[in-house]
C-alpha positions in Angstrom: 29.0 7.1 8.3 25.6 6.1 6.5 23.3 8.2 8.8 25.0 11.2 8.7 23.3 13.4 5.5 20.7 11.6 6.4 21.0 12.8 9.8 22.0 16.5 8.9 19.2 16.6 6.4 16.6 15.9 9.8 17.9 18.6 11.7 18.0 21.0 8.6 14.5 20.0 8.5 14.0 20.8 12.7 16.1 23.3 13.1 13.5 25.0 10.4 9.6 23.9 11.8 11.2 25.4 15.4 11.0 28.4 13.3 6.9 28.4 13.6 6.7 27.2 17.2 9.5 30.1 18.1 7.3 32.9 16.7 4.5 32.0 17.9 5.4 31.4 21.2 7.6 32.9 23.6 7.6 30.5 26.0 10.5 28.3 27.2 9.4 25.5 28.5 6.8 24.7 25.1 9.9 25.5 23.0 12.7 22.8 25.4 9.3 20.3 25.1 9.4 20.7 21.3 13.4 19.6 21.1 12.8 16.8 23.9 10.2 14.8 21.7 11.4 15.3 18.9 15.3 14.2 19.5 13.5 11.0 21.6 11.5 10.3 18.3 14.5 10.9 16.1 16.8 8.6 18.3 15.2 5.8 19.2 14.3 5.5 15.2 17.7 5.6 14.7 18.5 2.4 17.4 15.4 0.8 16.2 16.6 0.7 12.3 20.5 0.9 13.1 20.0 -2.4 14.6 18.0 -4.0 12.4 18.2 -7.7 12.0 18.6 -8.7 8.7 18.2 -12.2 9.4 14.5 -11.6 11.0 13.4 -8.9 8.8 10.7 -6.2 9.7 9.3 -6.1 13.0 6.5 -4.6 14.8 9.4 -2.4 16.1 10.1 -1.1 13.1 6.7 -0.6 12.3 6.3 2.0 14.9 10.0 3.6 14.6 8.3 3.9 10.8 5.3 5.1 12.0 6.4 7.7 14.6 9.0 9.3 12.4 5.9 9.7 9.6 4.2 10.6 12.3 6.1 14.0 13.6 8.5 14.2 9.7 5.1 15.0 7.6 4.1 17.6 9.4 7.0 19.4 10.1 8.1 19.2 5.7 4.6 21.4 5.9 6.0 24.2 8.1 9.2 24.7 5.8 6.8 25.0 2.9 5.5 27.7 5.3 8.8 29.3 6.8 10.8 28.7 3.3 8.2 30.7 1.3 7.5 33.2 3.8 11.5 33.8 3.6 12.0 34.1 0.1 9.1 37.2 0.4 11.3 38.3 3.2 13.7 38.5 0.8 12.5 39.6 -2.0 11.0 42.6 0.3 14.6 43.8 2.1 16.2 43.9 -1.6 13.6 46.5 -2.4 13.5 48.0 0.7 18.1 48.0 0.1 17.9 49.5 -3.7 14.4 51.6 -2.7 16.6 53.2 0.6 20.5 53.5 -1.0 19.6 55.0 -4.4 16.9 57.1 -4.3 16.3 58.0 -0.5 20.0 58.1 0.3 18.8 56.3 3.7 20.6 52.7 5.6 19.4 49.5 4.3 16.6 47.6 6.1 17.1 44.1 7.4 15.1 41.0 6.7 11.5 41.7 8.6 10.4 40.2 11.7 8.5 36.7 11.5 4.5 37.1 10.6 2.8 35.4 13.5 -0.1 34.6 11.5 2.0 32.7 8.7 3.0 30.4 11.4 -0.3 29.4 13.0 -1.8 28.8 9.2 1.0 26.1 8.4 0.4 24.5 11.9 -2.6 24.4 11.8 -2.0 22.9 8.4 0.4 20.8 9.5 -2.4 19.5 11.6 -3.9 18.0 9.0 -2.1 15.2 7.8 -1.0 15.1 11.9 -4.6 14.5 12.4 -4.7 11.7 9.6 -1.6 9.8 10.3 -2.6 9.5 14.3 -5.8 8.1 13.0 -4.6 5.6 9.8 -1.9 4.0 12.3 -4.9 3.5 15.3 -7.9 3.0 12.8 -7.5 3.7 9.7 -5.1 0.0 8.8 -8.9 -2.1 9.7 -10.9 0.4 8.6 -12.2 -3.0 6.0 -13.9 -1.5 3.3 -16.2 -4.1 0.3 -16.1 -2.8 -3.3 -18.2 -3.7 -5.6 -18.1 -4.3 -9.4 -20.2 -5.5 -12.2 -18.6 -7.1 -15.3 -20.2 -7.3 -18.5 -18.6 -10.2 -20.6 -20.4 -10.7 -24.3 -18.1 -14.5 -24.5 -19.0 -15.1 -20.6 -19.9 -19.0 -20.2 -23.9 -18.1 -19.8 -24.2 -21.1 -16.8 -21.9 -18.5 -15.0 -24.4 -15.0 -15.3 -24.4 -14.0 -11.9 -21.2 -15.4 -10.6 -19.7 -13.8 -7.5 -15.8 -13.3 -7.0 -14.2 -12.4 -4.1 -10.5 -11.8 -4.1 -8.4 -10.5 -1.1 -5.1 -9.6 -1.5 -1.6 -8.5 0.5 -2.1 -10.3 4.7 0.9 -9.7 5.4 -0.2 -11.1 8.2 3.5 -10.2 10.2 1.9 -6.5 10.3 -1.1 -7.0 12.6 -1.2 -6.3 15.9 -5.5 -6.5 16.6 -6.9 -10.4 16.4 -10.6 -8.6 16.8 -9.7 -7.0 13.8 -8.8 -9.5 11.8 -11.6 -11.8 13.1 -14.1 -8.9 12.3 -12.5 -8.9 7.9 -13.2 -12.6 8.5 -16.4 -12.2 9.1 -17.0 -9.9 6.4 -15.6 -12.3 3.8 -17.6 -14.8 4.7 -20.7 -12.5 4.6 -20.2 -11.6 0.9 -21.5 -16.2 0.4 -20.1 -15.5 -3.4 -19.3 -18.6 -5.5 -15.7 -18.5 -5.7 -12.3 -17.0 -3.6 -9.3 -15.8 -4.6 -6.4 -14.2 -3.2 -3.5 -12.5 -5.3 -0.8 -12.8 -3.2 1.4 -11.7 -0.3 0.7 -14.2 3.1 3.6 -12.3 4.7 6.0 -9.7 5.0 9.1 -12.1 5.2 8.7 -15.7 7.6 6.3 -18.4 7.3 6.1 -18.2 11.3 4.5 -15.2 10.7 1.1 -16.7 10.4 1.4 -19.3 12.9 -0.9 -17.3 15.2 -3.1 -16.6 12.2 -3.8 -20.3 10.7 -7.2 -21.0 13.0 -8.7 -17.3 12.2 -8.1 -17.6 8.3 -9.4 -21.2 8.1 -12.2 -20.5 9.3 -13.1 -18.2 6.0 -15.4 -20.9 4.1 -15.0 -22.5 1.0 -16.9 -20.9 -1.2 -19.2 -23.6 -3.7 -16.5 -23.2 -6.3 -13.6 -22.6 -4.5 -10.6 -21.4 -3.1 -7.4 -20.4 -5.4 -4.7 -18.6 -4.1 -0.7 -16.9 -5.7 2.5 -15.9 -4.5 3.8 -12.4 -4.7 7.1 -11.2 -4.0 7.2 -11.0 -0.1 6.8 -14.8 -0.4 9.5 -15.3 -1.9 12.3 -14.6 1.5 13.6 -12.4 -0.7 14.9 -9.2 1.4 16.7 -10.6 4.4 19.7 -12.8 5.0 19.9 -16.5 5.4 23.3 -18.1 7.4 22.1 -21.3 3.9 19.7 -21.7 0.7 18.5 -24.8 2.2 17.2 -22.4 5.5 15.6 -20.3 2.2 14.4 -22.7 0.7 12.7 -24.2 3.7 11.0 -20.6 4.5 9.4 -20.8 1.0 8.1 -24.5 1.6 6.6 -23.5 4.9 5.3 -20.7 2.9 3.4 -22.1 0.6 2.6 -24.9 2.9 0.4 -22.5 4.8 -1.7 -22.3 1.8 -3.4 -25.7 2.8 -3.3 -25.7 6.5 -6.3 -22.8 5.3 -7.7 -24.4 2.5 -6.3 -22.3 -0.8 -5.6 -24.8 -4.0 -2.3 -22.6 -4.4 -1.6 -22.4 -8.0 2.7 -21.6 -9.3 2.6 -21.5 -12.8 -1.1 -23.7 -12.8 -4.6 -23.6 -14.0 -7.3 -24.9 -12.7 -11.3 -25.0 -14.3 -14.5 -24.1 -12.7 -16.9 -26.0 -13.9 -21.3 -25.3 -13.5 -23.8 -26.8 -15.5 -21.7 -28.2 -18.2 -20.0 -24.9 -18.9 -16.0 -24.3 -17.5 -14.2 -20.8 -16.9 -10.8 -21.4 -16.5 -8.4 -19.5 -13.1 -5.1 -19.0 -14.3 -2.3 -17.9 -11.5 1.5 -16.9 -12.3 4.2 -16.8 -9.6 4.9 -13.4 -9.0 6.0 -11.1 -12.0 6.4 -7.5 -11.3 7.9 -5.1 -13.7 10.6 -4.0 -11.0 10.7 -7.0 -9.0 10.6 -10.5 -8.8 9.8 -12.1 -12.6 8.7 -16.7 -11.7 5.6 -16.2 -13.1 5.4 -17.8 -16.0 2.0 -17.2 -18.3 2.8 -20.1 -20.8 3.7 -22.6 -18.2 0.4 -21.5 -16.6 -2.0 -21.4 -19.6 -1.5 -24.6 -20.7 -4.1 -26.4 -20.0 -6.0 -23.5 -21.5 -7.8 -22.9 -24.1 -7.4 -20.0 -26.1 -11.5 -19.5 -26.6 -11.9 -20.0 -22.3 -12.8 -17.5 -20.3 -10.4 -16.5 -18.2 -9.2 -15.3 -14.7 -5.8 -14.3 -14.4 -4.2 -14.4 -11.3 -1.3 -12.0 -10.7 0.7 -10.5 -7.6 1.6 -7.5 -9.4 -0.6 -5.1 -11.8 2.7 -4.4 -13.9 2.5 -8.0 -15.7 -0.1 -6.8 -17.0 0.5 -3.6 -18.2 4.1 -5.2 -20.0 2.5 -8.5 -20.8 -1.1 -9.9 -20.4 -2.9 -6.8 -21.6 -2.3 -7.5 -25.6 -1.9 -12.0 -25.5 -3.0 -12.6 -28.0 -4.7 -15.5 -25.8 -7.1 -12.3 -24.3 -6.9 -13.0 -20.7 -10.8 -11.9 -19.4 -9.7 -10.4 -16.2 -6.9 -9.9 -14.2 -6.3 -9.8 -10.3 -3.6 -8.0 -8.8 -2.6 -6.7 -5.4 0.9 -5.8 -4.8 0.6 -1.8 -4.3 -1.2 -1.5 -1.4 -2.8 2.2 -2.6 1.2 3.2 -1.2 -1.5 3.1 2.0 -1.4 6.7 1.6 -4.0 9.4 -0.7 -7.1 11.0 -1.4 -10.2 8.7 -2.5 -13.5 10.8 -2.9 -15.6 8.8 -5.9 -16.6 10.8 -9.0 -14.2 14.5 -7.8 -10.1 12.9 -6.3 -8.5 9.7 -7.3 -4.6 10.3 -6.2 -1.9 8.7 -4.4 2.6 8.9 -4.8 2.2 5.0 -6.0 0.5 6.6 -9.2 3.6 8.2 -10.1 5.7 4.5 -9.8 2.5 1.9 -11.7 0.3 3.6 -14.1 -2.7 1.5 -12.5 -2.3 1.4 -8.1 -5.9 0.8 -7.1 -9.1 -0.3 -8.2 -10.9 -1.7 -12.1 -8.9 -1.1 -15.0 -10.0 -2.0 -18.6 -8.9 -2.0 -22.0 -10.0 -3.6 -25.3 -12.5 -4.8 -22.9 -10.2 -6.9 -20.9 -10.0 -6.3 -17.3 -7.6 -5.7 -14.4 -8.7 -5.3 -11.1 -5.5 -3.7 -8.2 -7.0 -4.7 -5.0 -5.6 -2.1 -2.3 -5.0 -4.9 0.1 -6.3 -6.9 3.2 -2.8 -6.5 5.6 0.0 -3.2 5.5 3.3 -3.3 5.4 6.3 -0.3 6.0 3.9 2.1 8.1 2.0 0.6 10.4 -1.5 2.2 8.8 -3.3 3.6 6.4 -4.9 7.0 5.4 -7.2 8.1 2.7 -6.8 4.3 1.0 -8.8 1.9 2.9 -8.0 -2.4 3.1 -10.2 -3.5 0.8 -12.3 -6.7 -0.1 -13.9 -6.8 -3.4 -16.6 -8.8 -5.0 -16.5 -9.0 -8.5 -20.0 -10.2 -10.3 -20.2 -11.2 -13.7 -23.0 -10.4 -16.4 -23.3 -12.1 -19.7 -24.3 -9.3 -22.4 -22.7 -6.4 -23.6 -21.8 -3.2 -21.2 -25.0 -0.8 -20.6 -24.5 2.3 -22.1 
């Protein structure tokens, strides 16, 4: 029964969208082919998700099914909007003709006007844009790695750290990878930045520690900078989105996920901190466990900062950017720079620097991608290294962030 309403909605979308196909062509085989392909895709999707195993969690099959569904449903929703809009006009015209003919001319009422071919052609043209974008996102966009640079100025940055370079990666989601060469390329890209410090802000897997088994050697190739590699956990690292046979099994998986960080030479900070020292001066790297306004709240900022002085320059690693919004940005201890991830920028959106910046995730998260600044406190929301749920990226590309710290006031 839980599938009944979604199936009915899908069928209504399918029937309505078909009106565009039928208006453009009367070829019987094209119309039949359209229905056969649509039925095959929805049947495959229903089969995969109806047999979803909550003890295993997301797999490459569920990723493929969600990708197929989006590739077909999004363009059809565009068609529905055009067809529905045309129907409103047709109904209005029919109503006007009925009233005019009945009351003024005494003739019989007019029936609905036929659909216009050019409207359906426009609808298909517009629908082709997201279709092409989704196809590109699945086959190319998900590995279209971008290095994004920021230069941040702080009056109270220790002088020894003027020009200090920090690389951030986030949301690896290794269980989604399907192209070793692309991941090798991304690791090389990280190494090319030759930063002083490397920071990872959580979600190393989708759910299971074993997802990283084939990728340990790859990520171990990430060079350890002169001042180390530090990491924190994300919401997916706690194994809370699957069903476990026992609490012991869940805990064993969690411990194995924490051990992964050691295997790839990262210092995992679990509500803890570490000092990076240079020429007799220091900055603090503070790492909290996941703290999300709508997700797991395991992070303890007070505990993580026990070794840190109020006057220390602080870089905070916190997976979920809502932590900054609700607890960090107005904190009395002044956390200079917070690094987060989690949102992936929804893996879908439009970003044209200086013109437009939009993603559906902005209606859920106030800070969803890129650098934010309030009261001299900065937050960077990394768009993510990997992908999850949808096996692609459209307009929001996988990101490697490089942040250069400079001493002094921000230039005007």
